[in-house]
C-alpha positions in Angstrom: 0.0 0.0 0.0 1.0 3.6 -0.5 2.7 4.9 2.7 0.4 6.9 5.0 0.7 10.6 4.6 -0.8 13.6 6.3 -3.8 15.5 5.0 -3.2 19.2 4.3 -5.9 21.7 3.5 -5.7 21.1 -0.3 -5.9 17.4 0.2 -8.9 17.7 2.5 -10.6 19.9 -0.1 -10.0 17.4 -2.8 -11.2 14.5 -0.5 -14.4 16.3 0.3 -15.0 17.2 -3.3 -14.5 13.6 -4.4 -16.9 12.4 -1.7 -19.5 14.9 -2.9 -19.1 13.8 -6.5 -19.2 10.1 -5.8 -22.1 10.6 -3.3 -24.1 12.2 -6.1 -23.4 9.3 -8.5 -25.9 7.1 -6.7 -28.7 9.7 -7.3 -27.7 10.4 -10.9 -27.7 6.7 -11.7 -31.1 6.2 -10.1 -32.6 9.1 -12.1 -31.2 7.5 -15.4 -32.7 4.2 -14.4 -36.2 5.7 -14.6 -35.9 5.8 -18.4 -33.1 3.5 -19.5 -31.9 0.0 -18.7 -29.2 -1.1 -16.3 -26.8 -2.1 -19.0 -27.4 1.1 -21.0 -26.6 3.1 -17.9 -23.3 1.4 -17.4 -22.4 1.6 -21.1 -23.0 5.3 -21.1 -21.0 5.7 -17.9 -17.9 3.9 -19.1 -18.0 4.9 -22.8 -18.1 8.6 -22.4 -15.6 8.5 -19.5 -13.2 6.6 -21.6 -13.4 9.2 -24.4 -12.7 12.0 -21.9 -9.8 10.3 -20.2 -8.1 9.5 -23.5 -8.4 13.1 -24.5 -6.6 13.9 -21.2 -3.9 11.3 -21.9 -3.3 12.7 -25.4 -3.2 16.3 -24.2 -0.7 15.5 -21.5 1.2 13.3 -23.9 1.4 10.5 -21.4 3.1 7.3 -22.6 0.6 4.6 -23.7 1.7 0.9 -23.3 1.6 -1.3 -26.4 2.1 -4.7 -24.7 -0.8 -7.2 -25.2 -0.3 -8.3 -21.6 -1.0 -4.8 -20.3 -4.0 -4.4 -22.5 -5.3 -7.8 -21.3 -4.8 -6.6 -17.8 -6.8 -3.4 -18.7 -9.6 -5.7 -19.9 -9.7 -7.7 -16.7 -9.5 -4.5 -14.6 -12.4 -3.0 -16.6 -14.4 -6.1 -15.9 -13.7 -6.2 -12.2 -13.7 -2.4 -11.5 -16.5 -1.2 -13.8 -18.6 -3.9 -15.6 -19.4 -6.0 -12.5 -19.8 -3.4 -9.8 -21.5 -0.7 -11.9 -24.0 -3.2 -13.2 -24.7 -4.7 -9.8 -25.1 -1.4 -8.1 -27.4 -0.1 -10.9 -29.5 -3.3 -10.7 -29.6 -3.1 -6.9 -30.8 0.5 -7.1 -33.9 -0.5 -8.9 -35.1 -1.9 -5.6 -33.2 -0.3 -2.7 -32.7 3.3 -1.7 -29.7 5.3 -3.0 -28.6 5.9 0.6 -28.6 2.3 1.5 -26.7 1.4 -1.7 -24.0 3.9 -0.7 -23.8 2.4 2.8 -23.3 -1.1 1.5 -20.9 0.2 -1.1 -18.7 1.4 1.8 -17.8 -2.2 2.5 -15.2 -1.9 -0.3 -12.6 -0.9 2.2 -13.5 -3.9 4.4 -13.2 -6.3 1.6 -10.1 -4.6 0.4 -8.2 -5.2 3.6 -9.4 -8.8 3.8 -8.4 -9.7 0.2 -5.0 -7.9 0.6 -4.3 -10.0 3.6 -4.8 -13.1 1.6 -3.0 -11.9 -1.6 0.0 -10.1 -0.3 2.6 -11.0 2.2 3.1 -7.4 3.4 -0.6 -7.0 4.3 -0.9 -9.4 7.2 -4.2 -9.8 9.0 -3.3 -8.4 12.4 -5.6 -8.6 15.4 -6.6 -5.0 15.0 -7.5 -5.5 11.4 -9.4 -8.7 12.2 -11.4 -6.7 14.8 -12.1 -3.9 12.3 -13.2 -6.3 9.6 -15.5 -8.1 12.0 -17.0 -4.8 13.2 -17.5 -3.8 9.5 -19.3 -6.9 8.6 -21.5 -6.7 11.7 -22.4 -3.2 10.6 -23.4 -4.5 7.2 -25.6 -7.2 8.8 -27.3 -4.6 10.9 -27.8 -2.2 8.0 -29.4 -5.0 5.9 -31.4 -6.4 8.8 -30.7 -9.8 10.3 -34.1 -11.1 9.2 -33.4 -10.0 5.6 -30.3 -12.1 5.5 -32.5 -15.2 5.6 -34.9 -13.9 3.0 -34.7 -14.1 -0.8 -37.0 -11.3 -1.7 -36.0 -8.6 -4.3 -34.7 -6.2 -1.7 -32.5 -8.7 0.0 -31.1 -9.8 -3.4 -30.5 -6.2 -4.3 -28.5 -5.6 -1.1 -26.4 -8.7 -1.8 -25.8 -7.4 -5.3 -24.3 -4.1 -4.0 -22.2 -6.1 -1.6 -21.0 -8.2 -4.6 -20.1 -4.9 -6.3 -17.9 -3.9 -3.3 -16.2 -7.3 -3.4 -15.5 -6.8 -7.1 -14.0 -3.4 -6.4 -11.7 -4.9 -3.8 -10.6 -7.7 -6.2 -9.9 -5.0 -8.8 -7.7 -3.1 -6.3 -5.5 -6.2 -5.7 -5.4 -7.0 -9.5 -4.2 -3.4 -10.2 -1.5 -3.7 -7.6 -0.2 -7.0 -9.2 -0.7 -6.2 -12.9 -0.7 -2.4 -13.5 2.2 -1.1 -11.3 4.5 1.3 -13.1 1.8 2.6 -15.5 0.7 6.2 -15.2 -2.6 6.0 -13.2 -4.5 8.2 -15.7 -3.4 5.9 -18.5 -4.5 2.9 -16.4 -7.9 4.4 -15.8 -8.3 5.2 -19.5 -7.3 1.7 -20.5 -9.6 0.1 -17.9 -12.5 2.1 -19.1 -11.7 1.1 -22.7 -11.8 -2.5 -21.6 -15.1 -2.1 -19.9 -16.5 -0.2 -22.9 -15.6 -3.0 -25.2 -17.7 -5.3 -23.0 -20.6 -3.0 -22.0 -21.5 -1.2 -25.2 -22.1 -4.3 -27.4 -23.8 -6.0 -24.4 -26.1 -3.1 -23.8 -26.8 -2.7 -27.5 -27.8 -6.4 -27.7 -30.0 -6.4 -24.6 -31.4 -2.9 -24.4 -31.1 -1.7 -28.0 -29.0 1.0 -29.6 -27.5 3.6 -27.3 -29.0 7.1 -27.8 -29.1 10.5 -26.2 -32.6 11.2 -27.5 -33.8 11.0 -23.9 -35.5 13.2 -21.4 -33.4 16.1 -20.2 -33.2 14.8 -16.7 -31.8 11.5 -18.0 -29.2 13.3 -20.2 -28.1 15.4 -17.3 -27.8 12.3 -15.1 -25.7 10.5 -17.8 -23.5 13.6 -18.1 -23.0 13.7 -14.4 -22.1 10.1 -13.7 -20.0 9.7 -16.9 -18.1 13.0 -16.8 -18.0 14.1 -13.2 -18.4 10.8 -11.2 -16.2 8.7 -13.5 -13.7 10.7 -15.7 -13.1 13.7 -13.4 -13.4 11.6 -10.2 -10.7 9.2 -11.3 -8.3 12.1 -12.0 -9.2 13.6 -8.6 -8.8 10.2 -7.0 -5.2 9.8 -8.2 -4.3 13.4 -7.3 -5.4 12.6 -3.7 -3.6 9.3 -3.8 -0.3 11.1 -4.7 -0.7 13.9 -2.2 -2.3 12.1 0.8 -1.8 8.4 0.4 -4.0 5.3 0.2 -4.9 5.3 3.9 -6.4 8.8 3.8 -8.4 7.9 0.6 -10.3 5.4 2.7 -12.0 8.4 4.3 -14.1 8.7 1.2 -16.0 5.6 2.2 -17.1 7.4 5.3 -18.0 10.6 3.6 -19.9 9.3 0.6 -23.0 7.7 2.4 -24.1 10.9 4.2 -24.1 12.7 0.8 -26.0 10.0 -0.9 -28.5 9.7 1.9 -29.1 13.4 1.9 -29.6 13.6 -1.8 -31.9 10.6 -1.8 -34.0 12.2 0.9 -34.2 15.6 -0.9 -34.8 14.4 -4.5 -36.3 10.9 -4.1 -38.2 11.3 -0.8 -36.3 8.2 0.5 -36.4 7.3 4.2 -34.0 4.7 5.6 -34.8 2.6 8.7 -33.0 3.3 11.9 -31.1 0.0 11.6 -29.4 1.3 8.4 -28.0 4.3 10.3 -26.9 2.1 13.2 -25.3 -0.3 10.8 -23.4 2.5 9.0 -22.2 3.8 12.4 -20.8 0.3 13.3 -19.3 -0.1 9.8 -17.6 3.3 10.1 -16.2 2.4 13.5 -14.8 -0.8 12.0 -13.0 1.3 9.3 -11.7 3.6 12.0 -10.2 0.5 13.8 -8.8 -0.7 10.5 -7.2 2.7 9.9 -5.6 2.7 13.3 -4.7 6.3 13.7 -7.3 7.3 16.3 -6.2 4.3 18.4 -2.6 5.5 18.2 -3.6 9.0 19.2 -5.6 7.6 22.1 -2.5 5.9 23.5 -0.5 9.1 23.4 -3.0 11.0 25.4 
């Protein structure tokens, strides 16, 4: 992992901005789903974002790899980090609230620590991390509702789909560490989105029909938001924070995104989450704080 760094004011501003952008992505996708299908939503998201990021790569004259091995890795990365999670989250949002989807999506950090402990020798599963992961999963179970874990109704399946998306994100992170090290992150993001576009555009065309922007204005604005802001610009912002503040501080986005998504869902979709969802998020957040470890270290110094 990238060594832990401090957060200065500029990094905090970027972190909050990224959280606001990604928090809004849940609402924008839900708005688009009112008119177009799940696969079409994902195809628009990855396709337009790929175009924008390649324009950035060309303008910055960043070196583009030519190795078939690297492009194969881009394809796998696109499948793990875009195709699977974007599709599962979009499908889940047909049934569950945007705020709940964002809470369940926050488990990406929990899955990430667990998978890294299995995949990498320098990411041992210490007692503190085991406690943090356990608290995180307990929070998830509380947010879903223990009774729902035994049910197989559409809402329960939708919640499991979003958890599946989080697991896929975590697998993608480990894959990127193994296969894409040494490549400029902006190029890696563009290549990944190209790989996912090669999968999603033909698939959406086959299942939902030809892609079009002859849609209601709300849908077009939603597509513009989640493709341009929440994908292309967000990836550039993500890597800027990673360079300035480190991977550990980036985990804070998982704590900041759900409140934004919950607020937007309440204001624009009149959504109301049960008390158990908030309690579950609080426990999940505490688990991530334990995983991070800094507050525990500060406590020992006092």
